[in-house]
N, C-alpha and C positions, 0 to 999 in steps of 0.2 A: 395420369394423375393418381389412379388407384395403385399402379405399380410403384410409383415414387413413394406413396404413403406406406406401402407394404415394406419397401426397403428401409425406410426410416424407422418403421416399427421394429424390424428385425435388428437393426443396428442398436436402437435404444435397449432392446431386450438383452442383447449380447453385453452391452455396457453394464447393465444392471447385474447380470450373472457374474461378470468379471469382478465387479465391485464386491458382491457377496462372497465370492470364492477366494478373494485375495486377502490375506492377513494384513491388517493395518500395521505398517512399519515404515521406517525410513531406511533405504538401502545402505549397506556399508560402502565406504569410500575405497575405491581400488585404483591401482595405477593402470597405465595403458595396456599392460599385459594381463590385467585381471587379478593381480595380487592385492590383497588387503594392505593398505598403507599403514605402517606402524606409527602410532601416535596420532592417528586421525580420530575425528569425533563424528559420530552419526547417532544422535540421540533425539528421540521424541518422548517427551515426558510431561507429567503434571507437576506444577509448582503451586505453592500457596502464596497468593498476593492479596493483601487487604482481607485476610481471612476467607478467601474464596479460591477454590482450586481452578487453575487455568493451565492451558497447554502452551508449551514452547517446543520449538524445533531448533536444534543446534547442530551445525555441520561445518566441517573444515578439514583440510589435509593435515593440519598441525594444531594441536591444542594450545600451542604457544603463540599462534598468530594473533594479530590485533582483532579485537571483537568488533563486529558490525551488527548493530541491533536495528532492525526495521520496525517502525510503527506503522501499522496498516491504516487504510482509509475507511471511509464509511460516513458516519460512525457505524461500526459493526460489520464492515466488509473485509474479511481476512485476506492476507497476502500469502499465507503459508501454502494454500492450495495451488498457487501459481509458481511456487519456488522451484519445483523440479524443471520448469521450462526455461528458466533464465539465470539461475545462480551457480551453475556448476563451475564456471570460470572463476567466479568470486571466491569459491571455496578453496582455491589454490592459495590465495593471499590473505584471506580473512577467516575468522571463525564466525560464521554467519548465523544470526539468531532471528527467528521469526516467533512472534508471540500473538496468539489469538486472544485479544483483550476480553475482559469480562463481558459476557453476552454475545460474543462473536464466534462463529465457526465452531471449532471443537470445544470452545469454552462456553458455548450456549447451553443454557438449561432453563427450564421453567422455574427453577428455584433461585435464579439470580434476582436479588432484590431490585426492583425497578428504581427505587430511590437511590441506589448506589451508582446508577449510570449518570455520572456528572464528571465534568472535566477535572475538578480537583481530585476526585477519587482516582481517576485514570493517571493523573500525574503522580499521585502517591504510589500507585501500583508500579508505574515506570521506575520510580526511585528504588523501590524494593527489588525489582528485577535487576536493575543496573548494579546495585550493591551486591546482590547474590552472584552475579556473573563475575564481578571484580574479585570477590572473595574466592570463588571456585577456581578461577583461572589465573589468579595472582596478577591481575591487570590493574594498573593504576588508573587508566582512563579507557574510554571506549569511543568508537565512532557511532553517531546516532543519525539514522536516516528516516525521515518521515514522508509518507506519501499521502497527498490529499488531506483528509481529516487528520491523518497521522502527522502531517506537517504543521497543523495547528497545535497539536500537543507537543510536537518536537521542538518547535522554536520557543514555546513557552518554557519547556524543560531546559533548553540550552540557556535561555536568559536567566533562569533561576539557579542552575547548577553547572556553571561553566567549569568548575573544578573537577567534574566527573567526566569531561569530554575532551577528546582530541579535536573534534570538529563536528559540525552539524551540516547535514545534506538535506535540503528541502526538495522533494520531487513532486511536481505539480503543486507548488507552494500556495496554500491558502493565504489570501491577503485581506480581502474586504468582500464579504458575501453580498452585500447590497449592491455595490458597484459591479460585482461579477454578474449578477442577475441581469442588469441593464445591458451589459456587453453581450451576454448570451442571447438575449432576445433580439438584439440588433443583428448578431451573426445569423441567427435562424431566419430572420426576415430577409436579409440581403441574399443569403445563399439560396433560400427557397425561391426567391424571385428569379435569380440567375438560372436556376434549374427548372423553373416552371412547376414547382411543387406546391400547388395551391392548398393541398391538404394540411401542410405544415403551417401556412399562414392562418388558415381557418382554425386549426386546433389551438394554436398559440393565442389567438384572439378569444376563443371560447374558454380555454382551460388555464391560460396563464402558466404559472409555475408547474402545474400538473402535466404540462406538455413538454417541458424543457428537456428532461432526460432522454425521452424517446428521440427527439429531433436532434439533440446534440450527438447521439449515436448515429442516427441515420444520415446526418450531414457531415460526419467525419470529425466532430469536435471532441469525441472521447477516444476512439480508435481511428487513426488517420486513414488506414487502408481498409477499414471494415465499416459496415453500416448497422451493426447490432452488437449485443454483448455475447453472441454465440461463441466466438473464439475463446473468450474467458471461461465460459461454461464448459466447453469441451476440454479445455486444458485442465480445469479444476477437477473434472470427473476422472482424469487419469492420474491424479495425485496419489502416490502410494501411501501417503500419510493420512489420507481421508477415507473413511468407510462411506457406504451409501448413506448411512444415518447422518454422518458428519456433513456430507454434501447437501443433504436435504435441510440441514440446520443453517446453512449459509444464508438462505433467504429469510428464514425465521429470525436469525440473529440480527440481520441488517434492519429488518422492519422493527423489531423490538428495540434495538439501540437507537434508531433514528426517532422513534416515537417518544422515547423517555429521556434522551440525553439532555442534561441541563448544562448550560454554558455559564458556569459560575466563577470562572477564574479572572476574567477581565470584563470591563464594561463597554467595550467598543471594538472596532476592527483592529487586527494586528498592526496594520500600517500606521495606526495612531498610537497604539498602546505598547507595542514592543519595537522600539527603535534603536536599541543598543544590545548587542550580544558580545560577550567577552571571549568568544572562541571563533576560529575561522568558520565562515559560512559559505556554502556552495548551493546555488540553485540549479537544479537539473530540470530543464523546461522544454517541452515539446513545442515546436514552432506553430503547431496547429491546435494547441490546447485551448479549448473554450470552456472546459469544465472549471478549471482555475485559470482564467484567461492570462495568456503570456504577457500581455501588455501591462497588467497589474503587477506581475512578477518584476518586470523592468522598473516600474515605479517604486516598488518596495525596495529593490536592490539599490536604487539611488538614495533612498532615505535612510536605509539601515547603516548603522555604524558597527564595524567589527574589525578586529586586528588584521584580518585578511578576508576578502570576499571575491567571488567569481560566479558569473552565470555560464553554465554549459548548455548550449543549444543543441537539440536533437531535431534535425531538419525533416526526418521522416516519421515523426511521432506526434501524437496529440497528448493525451493525459497519462499514458502508460509507457514512458520511454524504456523502462527496464524490460517490459514485455515486447514492445515493438522493435527495439533495437538492442537486444541483449548483449551482443559482442561489443558494441560501442559503449554501452553502459558499463560493462566490466572494465574496459580500457580506461574510461574516465574515473572510475573508482580507484583503479591502480594509480592514476595520476594524483588523485587526492592523497592516497597513502604515501606517495613519494615526496609530497611537499612537507617542509619542516613544520 
């Protein structure tokens, strides 16, 4: 036990040293022979959205490729620090943009006004960013992908601004939080009984919502092949775009955003409030996702009206199909790009 602790301590120390020693940057895009690709984009920069400086990462083999903007989850849980692990194939076909929203990740600061953390402000920030990207890269429309909380923002944006989008892709699509909680609790109870995990049953009984996230992870409802958030943490620590300070701010930003976020855009669940979207809609859903339960995604799919719509199932994923099945994810995004 003492030896294991020593090894873990050494590994952690080496990671910290590496993070301090490495300059924060996004690596240039090179071909298979290591040559810099002419016309490629690899930019990590600050932009001002809603009078607040925020960070964006823009990468792609060709500045003229279609823009794919990701809206991350949370609230306040960035996707940028995972980008290096899953998006290199996407960069061949898209100009991929990650944005750490106000109060999240690299955009976290104690100076972010708590009252500005509301859905309407984030939708306004999204609009500013989309317009800036369209102007810079002479793009009439973009592809918008939202993950988890970002799918809440994303489908609201798609419903309001279809003229700005080619299509909307909901990954781990939020549908109805109240119904989701009921399904999550039932999943934890059933799975815990099957596995003889009495601790999960007891903790759920005692803590209710406070126990859900832990047991969704431990029982495979967040990451299908893993029992904790550690794979996400270790992947994030290797992100070249993040300093140690940025990495430490991930948890701070998530807590800050979750604590202060105001849901002021609609008055009920999406499945009741947003039933028509005037652009093609794709739901990318893990078959084992109980964070945004897959059965609710199916229900929403049936109710939603759109000029085209499709569910793409990821059989070996839970809530993070882009991270759990990156090659399949890239292939399915190319299929979306190929559709008229």
